[in-house]
Backbone as a ProteinNet text record, in pm:
[ID]
protein_1_A
[PRIMARY]
XXXXXXXXXXXXXXXXXXXXXXXXXXXXXXXXXXXXXXXXXXXXXXXXXXXXXXXXXXXXXXXXXXXXXXXXXXXXXXXXXXXXXXXXXXXXXXXXXXXXXXXXXXXXXXXXXXXXXXXXXXXXXXXXXXXXXXXXXXXXXXXXXXXXXXXXXXXXXXXXXXXXXXXXXXXXXXXXXXXXXXXXXXXXXXXXXXXXXXXXXXXXXXXXXXXXXXXXXXXXXXXXXXXXXXXXXXXXXXXXXXXXXXXXXXXXXXXXXXXXXXXXXXXXXXXXXXXXXXXXXXXXXXXXXXXXXXXXXX
[TERTIARY]
-12066.9	-11981.7	-11933.1	-11947.5	-11875.1	-11728.8	-11671.7	-11552.4	-11440.8	-11502.4	-11384.7	-11463.8	-11366.2	-11327.2	-11256.9	-11304.8	-11293.7	-11273.1	-11171.5	-11173	-11207.1	-11242.7	-11249.2	-11255.7	-11121.6	-11077.2	-11193.9	-11275.3	-11327.3	-11318.4	-11304.2	-11195.9	-11341.6	-11333.3	-11409.3	-11401.5	-11531.7	-11583.9	-11583.5	-11594.5	-11641	-11742	-11879.8	-11951.8	-11950.8	-12035.7	-12088.5	-11994.5	-11854.1	-11719.1	-11825.8	-11801	-11833.3	-11952.5	-11978.6	-12125.8	-12172.3	-12092.8	-12112.3	-12233.8	-12352.1	-12445.8	-12485.4	-12477.5	-12516.2	-12440	-12337.3	-12269.6	-12147	-12079.2	-11950.3	-11913.6	-11773.5	-11743.1	-11569.7	-11524.5	-11366.9	-11360.9	-11238.1	-11187.2	-11096.9	-11105.7	-10956.9	-10925.6	-10827	-10751.9	-10750.6	-10924.4	-10942.3	-11051.1	-11010.1	-11071.7	-11148	-11257.3	-11291	-11210.4	-11261.7	-11222.6	-11335.5	-11383.6	-11498.8	-11434.6	-11421.2	-11459.7	-11553.7	-11569.3	-11678.8	-11658.7	-11750	-11748.4	-11875.2	-11899.9	-12069.4	-12033.6	-12080.1	-12083.2	-12171.6	-12146.4	-12266.6	-12362.5	-12323.1	-12442.5	-12546.9	-12623.7	-12779	-12765	-12785	-12846.4	-12724.1	-12731.4	-12647.1	-12564.7	-12445.3	-12366.8	-12251	-12259.7	-12196.9	-12094.8	-11990.5	-11918.8	-11847.7	-11920.8	-11897.3	-11901.7	-11902.9	-11921.3	-12044.7	-12071.4	-12174.3	-12250.4	-12241.4	-12383.4	-12439.6	-12397	-12490.5	-12473.2	-12619.6	-12697	-12577.9	-12592.2	-12518	-12617.8	-12695.8	-12772.8	-12798.2	-12889.9	-12944	-12944.7	-12983.9	-13035.1	-12896.3	-12807.3	-12680.5	-12675.8	-12633.1	-12611.1	-12563.9	-12404.3	-12297.8	-12382.6	-12450	-12479.2	-12623.1	-12711.2	-12835.2	-12817.2	-12689	-12621.3	-12582.9	-12512.3	-12456.8	-12579.6	-12669.6	-12800.3	-12880.3	-12888.9	-12973.9	-12890.2	-12753.2	-12674.7	-12639.8	-12696	-12707	-12796.9	-12932.6	-13049	-13038.5	-13020.8	-13037.3	-12930.7	-12846.5	-12739	-12806.4	-12853.4	-12968.6	-12844.2	-12778.1	-12676.3	-12696.4	-12765.3	-12778	-12655.9	-12684.1	-12594.1	-12719.9	-12633.7	-12674.8	-12672.9	-12536.9	-12567.2	-12383.2	-12375.6	-12320.9	-12223.8	-12094.9	-12011.3	-11991.7	-11993.7	-11935.4	-11851.5	-11734.8	-11678.5	-11577.3	-11648.3	-11617.6	-11537.7	-11398.3	-11358.3	-11381.7	-11464.4	-11487.3	-11416.6	-11322.8	-11254.4	-11365.7	-11433.3	-11466.9	-11586.1	-11545.6	-11686	-11805.8	-11881.4	-12050.1	-12113.5	-12229.9	-12291.9	-12261.2	-12105.5	-12084.1	-12049.1	-12088.6	-12091.9	-11956.9	-11906.6	-11779.8	-11801	-11909.3	-11952.6	-11968.8	-11966.6	-11966.8	-12045.7	-12235.7	-12249.1	-12314.4	-12218.6	-12183.6	-12079.5	-12013.1	-11881.6	-11910.1	-12019.6	-12073	-12200.4	-12174.5	-12324.5	-12181.6	-12087.3	-12015.1	-11930.6	-11930.2	-11847.3	-11962	-12101.6	-12231.1	-12258.1	-12210.3	-12206.9	-12083.2	-11997.7	-11864.6	-11863.1	-11850.8	-11844.6	-11949.9	-12096.8	-12171.7	-12129.5	-12098.1	-12084.1	-11958.4	-11848.7	-11732.9	-11767.6	-11830.9	-11870.4	-11960.1	-12027.6	-12147.5	-12078.8	-11945.1	-11863	-11798.3	-11839.1	-11772.1	-11864.8	-11960.4	-12065.9	-12059.3	-12075	-12127.4	-12021	-12039.8	-11874.7	-11881.7	-11761.5	-11771.3	-11856.3	-11916.6	-12039.5	-12125.3	-12193.9	-12312.1	-12310.7	-12197.2	-12157.6	-12175.4	-12131.4	-12138.2	-12326	-12364.7	-12526.5	-12555.7	-12542.1	-12613.6	-12607.7	-12503.3	-12419.7	-12498	-12546.2	-12593.1	-12764.3	-12814.4	-12941.2	-12960.5	-12881.1	-12886.2	-12882.2	-12785.2	-12722.3	-12850	-12872.2	-12960.6	-12909.2	-12764.2	-12715.7	-12526.3	-12451.8	-12356.6	-12197.6	-12275.6	-12142	-12064.5	-12116.6	-12037.9	-11974.3	-12086.7	-12047.9	-11956	-11990	-11854.7	-11732.8	-11672	-11570.1	-11507.6	-11608.2	-11534.3	-11499.7	-11558.7	-11514.7	-11407.9	-11372.4	-11316.8	-11163	-11188.1	-11143.7	-11094.7	-10958.4	-10983.6	-11118.1	-11122	-11241.4	-11350.7	-11450.6	-11551.4	-11693.2	-11681.4	-11807	-11918.1	-12062.7	-12111.7	-12255.6	-12332.8	-12420	-12492.3	-12664.4	-12750.5	-12809.2	-12754.2	-12828.7	-12948.8	-13020.6	-13107.7	-13097	-13087.6	-13060.7	-12918.1	-12829.3	-12680.3	-12551	-12487.2	-12386	-12287.8	-12300.1	-12181.5	-12094.4	-11933.6	-11894.5	-11758.6	-11687.9	-11521.6	-11466.9	-11359.9	-11246	-11132.1	-11055.9	-10926.8	-10880.4	-10751.9	-10656.9	-10585.7	-10628	-10511.8	-10433.2	-10307.7	-10192.2	-10098.5	-10060.1	-10037.3	-10127.8	-10240.6	-10318.8	-10337.9	-10357	-10429.1	-10619.7	-10681.4	-10772	-10753.9	-10780.3	-10863.3	-10979.2	-10994.6	-11132.7	-11113.3	-11241.7	-11246.2	-11413	-11412.7	-11511.3	-11558.2	-11695.4	-11677.9	-11727.9	-11784.6	-11793.6	-11988.3	-12056.1	-12189.4	-12235.4	-12322.6	-12385.9	-12444.9	-12504.9	-12644.2	-12708.1	-12788.9	-12896.7	-12942.9	-12908.3	-12896.8	-13041.4	-13183.2	-13284.9	-13302.4	-13244.8	-13287.8	-13209.4	-13066.9	-13007.9	-13066	-13132	-13195.5	-13339.5	-13437.3	-13544	-13540.9	-13389.5	-13376.1	-13368.3	-13375.6	-13371.7	-13462.9	-13455.8	-13625.6	-13620.5	-13748.8	-13809.9	-13766.3	-13799	-13802.4	-13639.2	-13525.5	-13423.4	-13465.6	-13415.6	-13409.3	-13311.6	-13367.7	-13263.3	-13124.8	-13105.6	-12996.8	-12905.6	-12974.1	-12906.9	-12869.2	-12899.5	-12921.3	-12767	-12797.5	-12705.5	-12597.6	-12558.9	-12421.1	-12406.1	-12468.7	-12404.1	-12387.8	-12457.3	-12363.9	-12247.5	-12222.8	-12132.7	-11944.8	-12012.9	-11946.7	-11858.5	-11964.1	-11932.6	-11869.9	-11875.3	-11822.5	-11628.5	-11652.5	-11491.7	-11447.4	-11480.4	-11419.6	-11388.9	-11430.3	-11389.3	-11306.9	-11309.5	-11253.8	-11039.7	-11072.8	-10967.2	-10900.4	-10959.9	-10905.6	-10812.2	-10921.6	-10837.3	-10776.5	-10715.2	-10591.4	-10505.5	-10523.9	-10434.2	-10430.9	-10493.5	-10486.3	-10576.1	-10540.7	-10578.7	-10595.5	-10563.5	-10612.5	-10744.7	-10833.3	-10939.4	-11061.6	-10957.3	-11095.7	-11187.4	-11089.6	-11130.5	-11278.1	-11269.3	-11374.3	-11458.4	-11437.5	-11515.2	-11597.7	-11541.6	-11603.2	-11705.8	-11789	-11892.5	-12016.3	-12152.2	-12262.7	-12382.8	-12491.6	-12609.4	-12698.3	-12700.2	-12762.8	-12800.4	-12709.9	-12712.8	-12693	-12535.8	-12482.9	-12522.5	-12537.8	-12628.1	-12772	-12863.2	-12904.3	-12856.8	-12793.7	-12742.3	-12646.3	-12590.2	-12501.3	-12547.6	-12654.3	-12733	-12729.8	-12715.5	-12748.6	-12613.1	-12501.2	-12384.1	-12346.4	-12328.5	-12224.7	-12124.2	-12062.8	-11947.1	-11948	-12023	-12000.2	-11914.2	-11952.5	-11908.4	-11788.3	-11681.9	-11588.2	-11497.5	-11549.6	-11468.5	-11403.6	-11504.5	-11480.7	-11364	-11399.8	-11353.8	-11158.8	-11137.9	-11023.6	-10990.5	-11032.5	-10987.1	-10977.8	-10992.5	-10958.6	-10834.9	-10844.8	-10744.1	-10603.1	-10627	-10501.8	-10433.5	-10541.8	-10461.5	-10531.4	-10612.7	-10694.8	-10764.6	-10719.5	-10778.3	-10923.9	-11005.2	-11159.8	-11179.1	-11334.6	-11374.9	-11541.5	-11553.5	-11693.7	-11779.9	-11878.6	-11945.8	-11937.8	-11875.2	-11884.9	-11992.6	-12066.7	-12228.1	-12306.4	-12378.4	-12479.2	-12405.1	-12306.5	-12265.1	-12270.8	-12237.9	-12149.2	-12027.1	-11930.2	-11757.3	-11787.9	-11672.9	-11611.1	-11472.8	-11466.4	-11373.2	-11327.3	-11142.6	-11136.2	-11003.5	-10963.8	-10863.7	-10689.4	-10608.5	-10501.6	-10358.2	-10258.1	-10191.4	-10033.5	-9941.3	-9841.9	-9839.8	-9874.2	-9879.1	-9951.9	-10047.8	-10096.4	-10092	-10102.1	-10061.5	-10160	-10095.3	-10178.3	-10117.4	-10007.3	-10007	-10114.8	-10132.7	-10215.9	-10363.9	-10397.8	-10560.6	-10567	-10452.8	-10472.7	-10540.3	-10424.1	-10406.2	-10563.2	-10627.1	-10736	-10881.5	-10885.4	-10979.9	-10981.7	-10864.1	-10845.3	-11006.5	-11017.2	-11151.6	-11249.1	-11274.3	-11367.7	-11357.6	-11391.9	-11345.3	-11435.8	-11503.6	-11561.6	-11553.8	-11454	-11374.3	-11291	-11230.9	-11092.1	-11077.3	-10941.6	-10926.5	-10827.1	-10812	-10727.9	-10703	-10547.6	-10486.9	-10465.7	-10575.4	-10580	-10492.6	-10485.4	-10438	-10559.7	-10551.5	-10671.2	-10647	-10746.6	-10703.2	-10741	-10633.8	-10673.6	-10683	-10720.1	-10737.4	-10914.2	-10960.4	-11092.6	-11151.9	-11236.8	-11226	-11141.6	-11105.3	-10996.7	-11050.5	-11090.5	-11139.8	-11024.3	-11013.4	-10862.2	-10939	-10913.6	-10914.8	-10825.9	-10913.9	-10817.7	-10782.7	-10670.5	-10577.5	-10622.2	-10699	-10710	-10593.4
4279.7	4467.5	4422.7	4289.8	4209.9	4169.5	4208	4176.9	4289.8	4393.7	4523.4	4597.1	4618.7	4623.9	4755.1	4852.3	4997.8	5020.1	5124.2	5167.4	5318.1	5404.6	5541.5	5556.8	5690.5	5763.5	5868.8	5901.8	6018.1	6113.8	6267.3	6317.6	6366.8	6357.7	6424	6582.9	6664.8	6806.4	6884.6	7016.8	7089	7194.6	7196.2	7292.3	7400.5	7495.1	7613.1	7698.7	7731.1	7790.5	7928.4	7951.5	8114.2	8114.1	8241.9	8240	8177.3	8088.4	8018.3	7899.1	7924.6	7833.6	7798.3	7651.5	7616.6	7578.5	7674.4	7665.6	7701.2	7719.7	7709.2	7590.1	7522.7	7391.4	7377.9	7282.5	7227.8	7123.2	7057	6879	6919.4	6798.7	6779.8	6603.2	6633.6	6470.6	6405.6	6363.3	6223.5	6155.4	6017.4	5948.7	5855.2	5826.4	5700.9	5616	5499.5	5422	5305.8	5307.5	5192.9	5172.4	5002.8	4920.7	4864.8	4831.7	4820.6	4707.1	4654	4575.1	4520.9	4456.7	4403	4295.3	4198.3	4015	3936.3	3873.1	3753.3	3693.4	3706.3	3697.7	3767.9	3734.8	3794.8	3886	3999.8	4056.3	4176.4	4222.2	4350.7	4289.5	4320.5	4242.7	4364.5	4410.9	4532.6	4487.2	4481.9	4442.8	4647.8	4621	4815.9	4732.8	4837.9	4847.4	4829.6	4726.4	4711.6	4752.8	4883.8	4970.1	5014	4951.6	5033.7	4841.6	4908.7	4826.9	4737.2	4609.8	4572.2	4499.7	4623.7	4504.5	4672.8	4675.7	4781.7	4913.2	4928.5	4991.1	5083.6	5013.5	5102	5239	5341	5444.9	5455	5388.3	5398.4	5287.7	5188.9	5087.7	5171.8	5181.8	5305.3	5364.1	5440	5547.4	5498.1	5384.6	5307.6	5255	5169.9	5118	5269.7	5347.6	5462.8	5511	5528.5	5558.9	5499.4	5393.1	5238.1	5280.9	5280.7	5304	5414	5512.7	5644.1	5657.6	5567.3	5513.9	5407.9	5335	5188.3	5108.6	5112.6	5012.1	4868.4	4734.5	4646.6	4576.8	4483	4424.5	4307.9	4240.1	4112.8	4169.2	4135.9	4166.2	4298	4331.7	4426.5	4389.2	4410.4	4420	4500.5	4561.9	4676.5	4654.6	4698.9	4686.8	4848	4880.4	5017.6	5021.1	5090.4	5103.2	5290.7	5309.5	5412	5491.4	5599.7	5667.6	5805	5870.8	5976.6	5962.5	5998.7	6008.2	6022.9	5921.8	5948	6059.5	6099.9	6174.4	6279.2	6384.2	6408.6	6569.6	6581.6	6727.5	6723.5	6630.9	6607	6551.1	6534.9	6522.8	6382.2	6281.2	6112.1	6063.5	6142.9	6081	6181.8	6301.9	6324	6265	6203.5	6111.7	6003.1	5913.5	5822.9	5839.8	5946.7	5970.3	5996.2	6093.2	6088.1	5956.6	5883.5	5751.1	5657	5679.5	5547	5634	5754.6	5817	5820.5	5839.1	5818.1	5673.4	5569.9	5416.6	5351.2	5418.1	5381.2	5417	5567.7	5608.4	5525.8	5493.1	5429.7	5218.7	5207.5	5076.3	5096.6	5185.5	5199.1	5229.7	5239.8	5305.5	5437	5528.1	5647.3	5737.5	5706.1	5800.4	5934.2	5995.3	6105.3	6209.1	6333	6385.5	6447.3	6485.8	6580.8	6671.2	6743.7	6841.2	6742.2	6648.7	6597.9	6512.5	6445.3	6387.5	6499	6637.7	6692.3	6744.6	6763.5	6784.7	6646.7	6543.1	6440	6439.4	6403.6	6482.2	6572.1	6726.4	6796.3	6782.5	6687	6666.4	6569.7	6485.3	6337.3	6433.9	6511.9	6575.9	6648.9	6744.3	6834.4	6978.5	7012.2	7174.9	7087.3	7203.7	7128.7	7183.5	7171.2	7258.8	7154.2	7026.1	6892.1	6826.7	6814.2	6696.9	6766.7	6897.5	6969.8	6986.6	7004.4	7003.6	6832.9	6751.9	6621.5	6577.2	6604.8	6583.5	6637.6	6819.3	6844	6885.1	6875.8	6909.5	7037.8	7097.3	7263	7325.2	7482.9	7517.1	7580.3	7571.2	7551	7687	7712.1	7824.3	7770.5	7736	7705.1	7735	7745.2	7766.5	7647.7	7635.2	7558.3	7694	7698.8	7767.4	7657.2	7671.5	7599.1	7431.5	7386.2	7256.7	7215.9	7304.9	7262.8	7412	7324.3	7371.5	7446.6	7561	7658.1	7671.3	7726.1	7714.6	7757.1	7809.2	7871.7	7773.8	7781.7	7694.8	7727.8	7734.2	7779.3	7688.1	7652.5	7590.6	7689.4	7719.8	7827.8	7771.8	7844.3	7744.3	7808.6	7757.5	7816	7806.1	7702.7	7730.4	7546.2	7491.1	7388.4	7450	7277.3	7277	7202.6	7302.3	7202.8	7173.1	7031.8	6955.1	6898.9	6950.3	6866.7	6855.7	6719.9	6602.8	6540.1	6590	6458.1	6365.6	6275.7	6156.7	6111.2	6235.9	6210.3	6285.8	6197.7	6269.2	6345.3	6436.8	6564	6492.1	6478.2	6441.1	6535.1	6534.1	6646.5	6716.6	6639.4	6673.8	6751	6730.2	6803.6	6938	6911.7	7036.4	7147.8	7078.8	7183.7	7225.2	7150.4	7189.2	7333.6	7356.5	7445.6	7555.6	7592.9	7720.8	7752.1	7923.1	7984.1	7938.5	8025.7	8017.2	8112.5	8252.6	8372.4	8430	8523.5	8601.9	8707.3	8832	9009.8	9013.1	9118.2	9196.3	9240.9	9247.4	9296	9142.4	9043.6	8928.8	8880.6	8891.5	8840.8	8901.6	9022.5	9133.6	9082.1	9053.9	9048.4	8910.7	8805	8655.7	8670.8	8732.7	8806.2	8867	8955.5	9078.6	8965.2	8866.3	8835.4	8679.1	8600.9	8486.9	8532.7	8649.9	8713.2	8750.4	8807.6	8832.1	8725	8611.3	8510.2	8430.6	8433.3	8345	8430.4	8578.3	8646.4	8646.7	8669.5	8631.1	8457.5	8369.9	8267.2	8247.6	8279.6	8355.5	8385.9	8512.1	8632.6	8623.6	8528.4	8486.6	8624.9	8708.9	8772.2	8725.5	8648.3	8555.3	8636.6	8784.9	8802.1	8870.5	8894.3	8909.8	8782.9	8688.3	8597.6	8629.7	8644.3	8669.6	8759.1	8841.8	8927.3	8876.1	8803.9	8779.1	8655.1	8542.7	8417.1	8441.2	8501.5	8473.2	8455.9	8440.8	8388.2	8418.2	8462.3	8469.7	8387.7	8288.8	8253.6	8112.9	8025.9	7874.1	7851.5	7931.2	7885.8	7911.8	8066.2	8081.5	8009	7928.6	7872.3	7722.7	7636.6	7528.5	7531.3	7636.7	7635.2	7542.2	7582.8	7509.1	7381.1	7332.2	7150.6	7078.4	7160.1	7099	7111.2	7029.2	7016.2	7074	7180.4	7265.1	7313.4	7386.6	7475.1	7589.4	7656.2	7785.7	7758.6	7680.3	7615.1	7589.1	7501.8	7452.8	7545.7	7636	7726.7	7855.6	7912.4	7997.1	7922.2	7822.6	7758.8	7735.1	7715.5	7726.8	7836	7986	8098.2	8093.4	8122.9	8151.1	8054.7	8006.4	7888.7	7949.8	8068.3	8140.5	8102.6	8022.9	7996.1	8156.7	8126.1	8239.6	8257.5	8230.7	8178.8	8058.6	8039.7	7909.8	7921.3	7748.1	7768.6	7616	7633.3	7496.4	7403.5	7320.7	7270.7	7177	7203.7	7156.7	7185	7056.6	7057.9	7050.2	7026.3	6999.2	6817.4	6776.2	6865.1	6884.2	6878.3	6894.2	7065.6	7098.8	7212.5	7212.2	7295.8	7320.8	7488.6	7500.4	7600.1	7603.2	7762.1	7766.6	7801	7700.1	7762.9	7819.5	7836.1	7874.8	7807.5	7874.2	7814.6	7896.8	8030.4	8062	7973.5	7901.8	7853.7	7752.2	7766.9	7638.5	7593.6	7457.8	7339.6	7306	7298.3	7272.9	7352.4	7450.6	7574.9	7472.2	7452.4	7403.9	7262.9	7184.8	7040.4	7057.1	7125.5	7202.4	7253.7	7331	7397.6	7278.8	7195.3	7111.1	6971.1	6983.2	6852.7	6822.6	6913.9	6891.4	6854.7	6865.3	6779.2	6658	6582.5	6460.2	6353.5	6432.1	6372.3	6456.2	6526.4	6566.1	6594.5	6547.8	6469.6	6588.4	6614.4	6735.9	6665.3	6712.6	6646.7	6770.2	6760.8	6845.4	6849.4	6879.6	6846.3	6946.1	6875	6890.3	6963.3	7084.3	7033.2	6995	6902.2	6770.8	6877.5	6899.6	6944.9	6899.4	6768.2	6652	6645.5	6644.7	6572.1	6410	6316.9	6202.4	6160.9	6014.9	5988.1	5863.4	5799.5	5671.2	5637.8	5457.9	5413.9	5259.1	5206.2	5062.3	4969.1	4835.2	4738.6	4627.9	4615.8	4503.9	4348.6	4237.3	4119.2	4036.8
1156.6	1283.3	1392.5	1381.2	1532.7	1528.4	1639.7	1627.3	1645.9	1643.8	1618.8	1806.5	1873.9	2010.9	2020.9	2123.1	2095.4	2270.1	2283.7	2393.6	2422.5	2513.6	2544.2	2700.6	2644.1	2767.7	2807.3	2890.3	2897.2	3022.8	3017.3	3147.9	3241.9	3337.2	3458.9	3409.2	3444.9	3412.8	3551.5	3530.6	3655.9	3573.1	3607.3	3479	3619.3	3552.6	3589.3	3661.9	3647.4	3630.6	3702.3	3819	3846.7	3820.5	3724.8	3690.6	3540.1	3528	3375.8	3398.4	3433.6	3495.9	3347.8	3321.7	3251.4	3075.8	3091.5	2960.8	2962.1	3065.9	3059.8	3176.3	3108.8	3194.3	3133.1	3214	3221.9	3236.5	3163.4	3198.7	3293.3	3363.1	3429.7	3421	3473	3440.9	3516.4	3569.8	3635.2	3524	3510.5	3357.4	3410.8	3327.2	3309.2	3181.8	3175.5	3066.4	3024.6	2901.9	2855.8	2745.5	2786.1	2652.8	2636.8	2434.1	2446.8	2269	2272.5	2144.1	2117.7	1940.8	1968.6	1929.1	1952	1967.2	1929.9	1907.3	1786.4	1916.1	2077.9	2161.9	2185	2180.2	2183.1	2307.2	2332.1	2479.7	2505.4	2597.3	2691.2	2799.5	2792.4	2909.1	2963.8	3079.3	3099	3284.3	3224.9	3377	3423.2	3569.8	3613.1	3756.3	3834.3	3971	4027.4	4143.8	4170.7	4193.6	4212.8	4270.2	4122.9	3981.5	3872.8	3797.3	3726.8	3670.3	3526.4	3532.6	3428.2	3275.2	3255.7	3168.9	3052.2	2956.2	2867.9	2941.3	3062.9	3155.9	3187.3	3197.4	3220.4	3152.9	3187.7	3096.2	2977.2	2993.8	2841.6	2797	2807.1	2746.2	2680.1	2736.3	2666.7	2563.1	2573.9	2475.5	2378.2	2363	2268.6	2200.8	2259.1	2175.6	2107.4	2218.6	2114.9	2024.7	2004.2	1897.8	1784.3	1821	1729.5	1633.1	1690.1	1669.9	1537.5	1601.8	1525.6	1374.8	1423.1	1302.9	1191.8	1280.2	1137.1	1171	1279.3	1245.2	1327.3	1240.4	1303.4	1358.2	1481.2	1554.3	1645.7	1661.3	1799.8	1941.2	1930.3	2103.3	2138.7	2272.6	2260.9	2441.9	2456.9	2575.2	2574.4	2730.5	2754.9	2914.6	2879.2	3033.8	3086.6	3216	3253.9	3387.7	3331.5	3524.3	3537.9	3619	3690.4	3777.6	3746.5	3813.9	3845.3	3786.4	3794.5	3935.8	4034.5	4178	4059.4	4136.5	4104.3	4208	4111.5	4153.2	4261.8	4225.8	4283.9	4239.2	4102.1	4062.7	3973.8	3936.3	3827.6	3695.2	3647.6	3537.9	3529.3	3634	3589.1	3489.3	3503.7	3401.4	3245.6	3239.7	3110.8	3060.2	3110.1	3086.5	3006.9	3081.4	3038.3	2893.9	2881.8	2774.6	2678.8	2677.9	2558	2554.6	2644.7	2600.5	2536.8	2543.7	2505.7	2364.3	2351.7	2190.8	2104.2	2167.6	2048.6	2033.6	2146	2119.5	2027.6	2056	1926.2	1782.6	1797.4	1626.3	1588.3	1644.2	1611.1	1632.6	1681.4	1604	1501.8	1473.7	1347.9	1231.4	1241.7	1118.3	1105.6	1199	1231.9	1109.1	1145.5	1030.2	1090.8	1209.3	1284	1251.4	1200.6	1245.6	1421.1	1450.7	1577.3	1633	1521	1562.4	1556.4	1464.9	1536.4	1659.1	1690.6	1809.4	1973.9	1922.8	2067.8	2053	1946.5	1942.5	1996	1960.8	1995.9	2190.2	2191	2383.2	2436.4	2398.2	2408.1	2453.6	2350.2	2339.2	2451.2	2498.2	2563.3	2755.4	2731.2	2901.4	2910.4	2822.3	2847.6	2866.2	2839.6	2810.3	2821.1	2793.7	2719.4	2822.4	2935.6	3022.6	3058.2	3079.7	3053.6	2976	2890.2	2783.2	2691.4	2649.5	2543.7	2587.3	2727.1	2760.2	2770.3	2841.1	2812.8	2663	2582.9	2459.5	2356.6	2411.8	2370.9	2430.6	2560.1	2662.4	2661.5	2742.1	2798.4	2883.1	2860.5	2895.8	2809.6	2824.2	2707.9	2745.5	2671.6	2657.3	2559.8	2596.4	2487	2479	2367.1	2370.1	2253.3	2281.4	2148.4	2095.8	1941.6	1858.7	1755.9	1787.2	1674	1673.3	1796.2	1760.2	1787.4	1773.7	1724.6	1799.4	1892.5	1973.4	1935.1	1948.8	1881.6	2070.4	1995.2	2126.1	2105.6	2216.8	2255.2	2321.2	2287.7	2381.6	2373.9	2511	2527.1	2643.7	2632.1	2758.7	2816.8	2924.9	3040.7	3050	3020.8	3129.5	3205.8	3314.5	3447.2	3561.9	3532.2	3593.1	3642.9	3792.4	3797.5	3847.7	3873.9	3926.9	4057.9	4184.4	4306.1	4272.3	4316.7	4351.3	4497.2	4587.5	4702.9	4703.4	4741.5	4709.6	4800.4	4904	5023.2	4978.1	5125.7	5094.5	5097.3	5066.4	5071.5	4891.2	4881.1	4729.6	4746.2	4637	4618.9	4496.7	4506.1	4381.1	4283.6	4134.3	4081.4	4116.7	4108.5	4112.9	4219.8	4316.7	4491.1	4425.2	4415.8	4394.6	4261.7	4163.6	4085.2	4130.2	4228.7	4284.3	4346.7	4428.1	4501.1	4466.7	4279.6	4233.4	4242.2	4178.7	4209.6	4054.4	4016.8	3873.9	3780.4	3857.5	3789.1	3891.6	3814.1	3866.3	3855.8	3888.4	3878.1	3802.2	3693.4	3612.2	3664.6	3768.9	3866.4	3847.6	3877.5	3901.6	3793.1	3689.6	3479	3489.8	3509	3437.4	3501.7	3655.8	3716.9	3695.7	3656.4	3630.3	3440.6	3368.8	3238.8	3281.3	3294.1	3294.7	3398.5	3494.2	3564.3	3471.2	3420.6	3347.2	3215.3	3135.2	3021.2	3082.5	3179	3220.6	3266.9	3306.7	3336.4	3280.2	3139.1	3014.5	2948.4	2949.7	2931.3	3005.2	3093	3176.9	3125.6	3108.1	3116.6	2991.2	2893.8	2720.3	2712.8	2806.6	2771.1	2902.5	2999.1	3078.7	3200.6	3194.4	3306.4	3438.3	3485.3	3583.7	3746	3771.4	3846.8	3857.4	3749.2	3761.1	3807.1	3807.1	3823.9	3998.3	4088.4	4205.8	4219.9	4127.9	4114	4014.1	3923.7	3796.9	3798.2	3888.3	3935.8	4043.4	4016.7	4131.1	4066.6	4147	4097.4	4163	4142.7	4212.9	4146.2	4064.5	3977.4	4058.6	4103	4215.2	4317.7	4282.1	4406.1	4560.3	4588.1	4677.5	4694.7	4630.9	4677.2	4738.7	4668.6	4682.4	4773.1	4829.3	4921.5	5070.4	5075.7	5212.6	5237.7	5123.4	5081.5	5112.2	5101.1	5134.5	5279	5358.5	5501	5487.9	5582	5582.4	5451.7	5351.8	5226.3	5218.5	5371.6	5399.7	5434.9	5538.8	5639.4	5482.1	5411.2	5309.4	5198.5	5187.8	5047.8	5103.7	5265.1	5288.8	5338.4	5353.9	5345.8	5225.7	5103.4	5012.6	4963.4	4971	4945.8	5051.6	5176.2	5269.7	5257.5	5147.9	5067.9	4957.6	4922.7	4827.3	4647.5	4661.3	4559.4	4474.8	4327.5	4294.3	4240.2	4240.7	4244.4	4319.1	4346.8	4422.5	4338.6	4290.9	4252.2	4291	4305.4	4329.1	4192.3	4200.8	4103	4035.8	3895.5	3855.7	3962.5	3959.3	4059.5	4237.6	4248.9	4363	4382.9	4508	4634.5	4623	4522.1	4490.7	4472.8	4475.7	4520.3	4434.2	4326.3	4257.6	4265	4216.5	4242.6	4121.9	4114.5	3968.8	4102.2	4102.6	4170.3	4066.7	4144.2	4079.5	4192.9	4142	4223.5	4315.9	4342.4	4485.4	4611	4553	4652.3	4703.4	4852	4997.5	5026.4	4953	5002	5138.1	5174.9	5290.4	5411.1	5401.1	5488.2	5457.5	5321.3	5278	5347.1	5348.9	5400.3	5553.9	5659	5826	5815.3	5725.1	5752	5705.6	5657.6	5641.7	5716.1	5796.8	5856.1	5938.9	6007.6	6096.9	6029	5904.1	5805.8	5756.3	5823.3	5778.3	5631.4	5621.2	5507.3	5338.5	5397.8	5230.5	5203.5	5085.3	5036.1	4905.1	4892.9	4775	4703.3	4562.8	4465.9	4415.3	4343.5	4262.4	4122.8	4021.5	3870	3789.8	3712.9	3560.9	3505.5	3395.5	3309.3	3184.9	3158.1	3047.6	2925.8	2794.6	2692.8	2603.6	2605.5	2464.9	2460.4	2572.6	2553.4	2633.7	2526	2542	2401.7	2416.4	2312.7	2303.2	2164.4	2132.6	2002.2	2050.9	1986.7	1980.8	1881.1	1863.8	1934.4	1982.5	2065.9	2016.7	1956.8	1877	1950	1902	1991.9	1956.9
[MASK]
++++++++++++++++++++++++++++++++++++++++++++++++++++++++++++++++++++++++++++++++++++++++++++++++++++++++++++++++++++++++++++++++++++++++++++++++++++++++++++++++++++++++++++++++++++++++++++++++++++++++++++++++++++++++++++++++++++++++++++++++++++++++++++++++++++++++++++++++++++++++++++++++++++++++++

């Protein structure tokens, strides 16, 4: 098994689109690149950012090892190199990208025995829900559920839209972001989110983007989390004023994302957020391909 080297490119993702809490997400054209090979040298070696583990506790490495164990693949050593372009702890799916990279690399290093469906199910099991890992694997916009341990999903690639991402220079712990959510919700809030998430995906699937302004609203997580994010109200107001079709809190935050089209005024946005020095924005395309893995010839 030693000697084969592979590269995987995994896109960033934005989850919880509008009212699609823990079930709807999309992939954008910001990518991590990860290289992996099995070696004859005992142990795990990881080349990565200074603030990340360099051993088997590294999330990509741990996921590769877990996948190899599931597939009962024998090996001696593992070498991984990471090039991380997705901002960490930002709400743009950096952890999901690591999990997808680890499962897909582990699978191909073991001979590619897992089907795409099995890869998706394992990634979902490791991440806890499909809203990030699913679009990372498939690309596009996805709506997914878990049915008796298996992910079932619909996918669409909207045309004529771009995704605006706004990321501050401070992180937000997912654990803290989860902690502020209530344990129960009213029937009215549940119905509100069910109806709005359904209309959001329908609008993206049919191209009726004028519906997004009303459809992509949420009562499940954004009202509780926005207080954790400095200048959240000012930034979202600036995005709307510049002509965004809709705005949402990306994943657990602190990043904010929006759908935009040709009518969006980027100069107006840049001027409006100038006083908020901690924030940076980026106009992204929707990634339609998802994670791509290929062998590296020596």
